[in-house]
Phi, psi and omega in degrees: 000343179299334174265019177304326182302319184287322176300314178302316183293322180289320176299315179301319177294322177294317179307314179297315178293318178298316174303307183303313176299310180298316191277326186258345176242333178261312187249037190298308191297316179295328184288324179285321176298313178301319179294328175290319181296317179298312178303324183284337180270349178264169177259351185209167179286324184299316180294319178298312177308307181301320180295320179296320179292332174295318186288324173296323173297323176296319173302314175295324175300312181300306181300316181288319182294325171292321181296316179264359178051041177212107176303332177296318178294316181302312182305315185296313183297319183296317184298311181293320176300319181292318189292322184289312184298311180300310187301314184286332178290324182282312186264331178246113177255160172071031184278123171297170178300312188295317182297318179292319172297317183299311183301316175303300191304315180297310183293316182297321176298308180300318176302313181281333167305316175295327181281310191255356177075169179268000000 
């Protein structure tokens, strides 16, 4: 159990790649239509983006909860992923794919180290 922080961070990283692959490569047309529908019901691009991030966090919640059979771990994983996504979008612009993944992994690992210890 000492490496649970590492396993959660790995599963969360895999979940992020899975989300990207499913939404942009497999369900691309549906995803674009859904985005258009959400944009029509909101009042700004910010609101549309936040709804997207909340839905992505929901996806991570489901994946991580199923893998660990623990909804508490799923909620924590979804929450930290959401916070990192919002934080780096607001404060860090022009981040490449590798930097994006590394930032997530480092911060999410540190978060779960604080919770589960080394």
